[in-house]
C-alpha positions in Angstrom: -7.5 86.9 87.8 -4.5 86.2 89.6 -3.0 82.6 89.2 -1.4 82.6 92.8 -3.2 80.5 95.4 -5.0 82.2 98.1 -2.5 80.5 100.6 0.4 82.2 98.6 -1.3 85.5 98.7 -1.9 85.2 102.4 1.8 84.3 103.1 2.8 87.5 101.0 0.5 89.7 102.9 1.9 88.3 106.1 5.4 89.1 105.0 4.5 92.6 104.0 2.9 93.2 107.4 6.0 92.0 109.2 8.1 94.6 107.2 5.7 97.3 108.0 5.8 96.4 111.7 9.6 96.3 111.6 9.8 99.7 110.0 7.2 101.3 112.5 9.3 99.9 115.3 12.5 101.4 113.8 11.0 104.9 113.1 7.4 105.2 114.3 7.5 109.0 113.9 7.6 108.5 110.0 4.1 106.8 110.2 2.5 109.5 112.6 -0.5 111.4 111.0 -2.0 113.8 113.5 -5.7 114.2 113.8 -7.1 117.8 113.7 -6.8 118.5 117.5 -3.1 117.0 117.6 -2.3 119.0 114.5 -3.6 122.3 116.1 -1.5 121.7 119.2 1.6 120.9 117.3 1.3 123.9 115.2 0.8 126.4 118.2 3.3 128.9 118.8 2.3 129.2 122.4 4.9 128.6 125.0 2.4 126.3 126.9 -0.1 124.1 125.2 -2.9 122.6 127.1 -4.9 119.8 125.4 -8.1 118.7 127.4 -10.5 116.3 126.0 -12.5 113.1 126.1 -11.1 109.6 126.4 -9.4 108.1 123.2 -9.1 111.5 121.2 -5.2 111.1 121.2 -3.9 113.0 124.2 -1.3 110.5 125.1 -0.2 109.9 121.6 0.1 113.8 121.2 2.3 113.8 124.3 4.5 110.9 123.2 5.0 112.4 119.7 5.7 115.9 121.1 8.4 114.3 123.3 9.8 112.3 120.5 10.0 115.2 118.1 11.8 117.2 120.7 14.1 114.5 121.7 15.2 113.8 118.1 14.8 117.3 116.8 13.5 115.8 113.5 10.5 118.0 113.2 8.0 117.8 110.3 7.7 120.9 108.0 4.3 121.7 109.6 5.7 122.0 113.1 5.8 125.4 114.8 9.2 126.9 114.2 9.0 128.9 117.5 8.7 125.5 119.6 11.6 123.7 118.2 14.7 122.8 120.2 18.1 122.7 118.6 20.1 121.0 121.3 19.8 118.0 123.7 16.8 118.5 126.2 15.7 117.7 129.6 12.1 116.5 129.8 9.7 115.3 132.4 6.7 113.1 132.0 4.1 113.1 134.8 1.0 111.1 135.4 -1.1 109.8 138.3 0.3 106.3 138.8 3.2 104.1 138.0 0.9 101.5 136.5 -0.2 104.2 134.0 3.4 104.8 133.0 4.0 101.0 132.6 0.7 100.3 130.6 0.2 103.5 128.6 3.1 105.9 128.6 6.1 103.8 128.0 4.7 101.7 125.2 3.5 104.9 123.5 6.9 106.5 123.9 8.7 103.5 122.5 6.4 103.4 119.5 7.6 106.7 118.4 11.2 107.2 119.7 13.5 105.6 117.0 15.1 102.4 117.7 18.5 102.6 119.1 18.0 106.3 120.2 17.8 105.4 123.8 21.1 104.7 125.4 20.0 103.8 128.9 16.7 103.0 130.7 16.5 103.5 134.4 13.9 101.7 136.4 12.8 101.8 140.1 11.7 99.2 142.5 9.0 97.2 140.7 10.4 97.7 137.2 8.8 100.9 136.6 10.2 103.3 134.1 12.1 106.1 135.9 14.5 107.7 133.4 15.5 107.6 129.7 19.0 108.8 128.6 19.4 109.4 125.0 22.6 108.9 122.9 22.7 112.8 122.3 22.5 113.6 126.1 18.9 114.3 126.2 17.0 112.9 129.3 13.6 112.1 130.2 12.4 111.7 133.9 9.1 110.1 134.9 7.3 111.0 138.1 3.9 110.3 139.4 1.6 111.9 142.2 2.2 108.7 144.1 5.8 109.9 144.9 7.1 112.3 147.3 6.3 115.9 146.2 9.9 116.9 146.8 10.9 114.8 143.7 9.3 117.7 141.7 11.3 120.3 143.3 14.5 122.2 142.0 14.6 120.9 138.5 14.9 122.7 135.3 13.2 121.1 132.5 12.8 122.1 128.8 9.7 120.1 128.2 6.9 119.0 130.5 4.2 116.4 129.5 1.6 116.0 132.2 -0.7 113.1 131.2 -3.2 113.2 133.9 -4.4 115.9 136.2 -2.2 116.4 139.3 -3.1 117.0 142.9 -0.8 120.0 143.3 
């Protein structure tokens, strides 16, 4: 039996949890373990991968992780070789509403993009995330179906993540 008090053990557990939280914030990708649906999508050699499914199966996490892997180009060994990027990318994330970007998409992305990797965060009126500029030159634009459809025209993106069905 351990001679330490319950209070000492709880304090040590609290300290260990703080270290883990700090490490996850610094490099969340290192802690990512895909479920079977996510792994199948990540390993696909298809040019376009469509993941449809019920709520809470990990679709938004899949999108955030795919984006983080492409931005950092630090792919795990099991990742499809055909779908890797070897240079900075231009990405777009699209969903149905700005509030979805604020409440779901932004926290999810920031969970997986390494701390310090983002050079600049652009926001529009209301404080909603509009653009990420990364230190290596990669960019991520955020659009919603609430915005003028012309915002979607004329761009050349390397990676598209559509988190919700779009009208058009």
